[in-house]
N, C-alpha and C positions, 0 to 999 in steps of 0.2 A: 720508719722509713720504708720498710717492705710493704706495709699496708698502704702507704701513700702511693707507691709505684703501682700496686695492684689496682688501686682506685683510679689512677690516671689511665692505666691500660683499659680498664673497664669502660671509662667514659669515652675514650678514643674509639674503642670498638663499637660502642653504642652510637656515637656520632656517625661513624662510617655506615653502620646499618641503616640509620634514619635517612642519611643522604642518599644511599643507594635506593631505598624504597621510594623516596620522594622523586628522584630523577627517573627511576624505572616507570612509576605511574605516570609521570609527565610525558615521557616518551611513548608509553603505551596509549595514552589519550590522544596523542597526535597521529600515531601510525595506525591505530586500530580502525578508524573510519575508512582510511584509504585501503587497508588490507581487506576489510569486509566488502567494500564496494567492488574491488577487483575480483574477490571470490564469488560474489553474486553474478557478475557478468561472465566469469569463467564457467560457473556451473550452468548458466543459461546457454552459453555457447556449446558446452559439452552435451547438454540434453538435446539441443536441436541437431547436433551432429550425429548423435547416436540413434535418435528416434526418427528423424526426418531426412537429414542430408544424405545419410548412407544409402537410403533407398533411391533417392534422386540420382546419386552417383552411379549406382548399379544400373539404373536405366540408361544413363549416359554411356556406360561401358557397352551395354547391349546394343545401343544405337550405333556406336562407333564400329563395333564388330560386324554388325549387319550391313552398314553402308559400305565398309571397306572389304567385306567378305573375307575376314581373317579366318584361316583354318589352322594355322600353327598355334599349338597350345602355349608355347613359350611367348609368342607375341601377345596372345590374349592375357596371359598372366602379367606381362609387363604393363599393358594398358590398364588392367585392373589394379595393379599395385600403385600406379600413378594417380588414378582417379578416385580410388577408395581409401588408400592408406597414405598417399603422398600429398604433394602440394595441390593436386587437382581436387582434393576433397573439399576445399573451400568453395568450389563452384556450386556444390549442392546447397551450402549454407547461404550463399548470395542469391541463388535462385529461389530458395525458400522465402527469404526476405522480400525479394522482388514480387513473388506470387502474392504475399500478404498485402503488399502495397497495391497491386492490381485489383485484388478483391475489395480493398478500401475504396478505390476509385470507382469500381463498378457499383458498390452500394451507395455511393453518393448520387447516382443517377436514379431517375424514376423507374426505369426498366430494371435496374439492379435491385432496388428495394422491393419491387413487385415480385421479382423472382425469388428473393430471399424470404418474403412472406409466405410464398407457396411452400418453400422448403421447411420453414418453421411450422406451418400448418401440418405438414406431413409428420414432423417430429412430434408435435403435440397430440396427434392422433395415434401414435405408436404407444401401446400400453406401458412398456418398460421405460422408454426414453422420456415420456412426459412426466414421470415421477422424479427425474433427476435434472433434465435440461432447464426448466424455469428457474430453479434455485442457483444453478451454476451461472446462468445468464445474468441474474440479478447481481451476483458478486462481480463478474467481469465487467458489466456495464458500469457498476459503481466505481471500480478501480481504474478503468481505462477510458471511460467516456465522460468528458468534462461537462457536456450539456446535461447528461443524466444526473450528475452530481448537483449541478446548479438547480435542476428541476426539483429534485427530492429535498435538498436542504436550501432553504431560502436565506436564512441569516442565523447569526449566533446570538444567544441571550444567556444571561445569568439567572439562575433560579435557586431559591432556597430549598435544597433537596439533599438528603432524605428527611431533614427536619429543619425547623427554623433556626437560623444562626449559622448553618453550614451551606456554603454557596457552591453550586456545581455549574459547569459549562454545559449548555444545551443547544441542540440544533433544531431549529423550527422546521417541521415537516408538513404542517397543515393548520387548519383552523378549528380542529376539534370535531366531535361527532354532532350530527344535526339534532339528535334527541336531547343532548345535553345543552347545546346552545339555544335550542327552541324553548326548553323549560326554564332556563335561567337566563335572564336578560343581561348577559355579559358577553364580552368578546373573549373567546378562548383561543388558546394555541396548543397544538399538538407538538410535543418536544421529545426528541430523542436524547437521553442522557448517555453519552458514549462511555463504554468501558475502557480501561487502560490496561494493556497497551494495544487492544484490538478494538478500535473505535467503530468498526462496522457492526458491532453488537452492543447492546445496552438495554436500557429501560425506557419504555414509552409512557409518558404521562401527559395528561390534559389539565392545564391550569389556566386561570384567568390571565389575560394579557397584562393586567395592571400589576400582577405579582412578579413580573419579569422585568429585567433590565436589558435593553439592547446594548450590545457590545460592539465596539468598533474593531471587529476582527473578521478576517475572511474565513471561509470554510477550511482552506488549507492551513491557516494558522491554528484554528481550533483542533484540527486533526494532529498537527505536530505537537500541540500542547498535550493532547491525550496520549499519543503514542509515547512521548518522552516522559510521561508521568509528571508533567508540570515543569520539567527542567527547561524545555525550550519555550520561551514566552515571546509574544509579539513585541516588536520594537516600541510600539505606541503603548505607553503606560496609562493612557487616559481611561481605558476600560477598567483597570484595576482601581483607579482613583474614584470612579463613579460608584463603586459599591459602598453602601452605607456601613459605618462602623457599628459593631455589635459588642456590648460589654459582656462581662462574665456571666451575667444573669440572662442573657439573650435579648436584652432590650436594645433597640436601634438608637444610635446617637446621631443627632443632626449635626 
């Protein structure tokens, strides 16, 4: 009888532990994306406030003091406290966002683009800056400019890589090297095999077009697939069904 009671107690405790773990993981899966999203935006806001907005707010304080000709230190401290540490600090954040928008509008014009080319030429002629700026620009253009992304990656394909029977997602970036396409009478594709979870890096291969399978996936879907390590798949499963089945010996089945 005592052994039976101990067994029932053990089973009840185990059931409680399993249920707690199950409900905890379920709640964590629901809350974690929201928490991380809020954290990312909060960190971005804090960075802008501490690195950019604070200097704008100090300039606002100096302008207010100069225009109103304040001489009393107590009044100056009150103005500074409101604009730098109080609710007025958000003015620098909004002004920074507005300035970025203005720059975007200017660069959309012919004059703005010409002026920016002059600035970039100066940067590229500066010995130290030209070793860093081009690579940083490539990353920011890739992440923030949709036109650049569409220009670099034209479509998504499946390719047997790194060996036959193993399929990888690839992003088409070009039509191969001229020396290869000239010597071999085939149509080639230059493909980037993205790494997971950092798809902006990977392996570049040149393969015949006939060895690839065009997938009905957008560039964004391919990136989500790579970043999530295959967890997030596109809603359309036709691309998956288009892949030929391979048996254990590596032979394709029709």
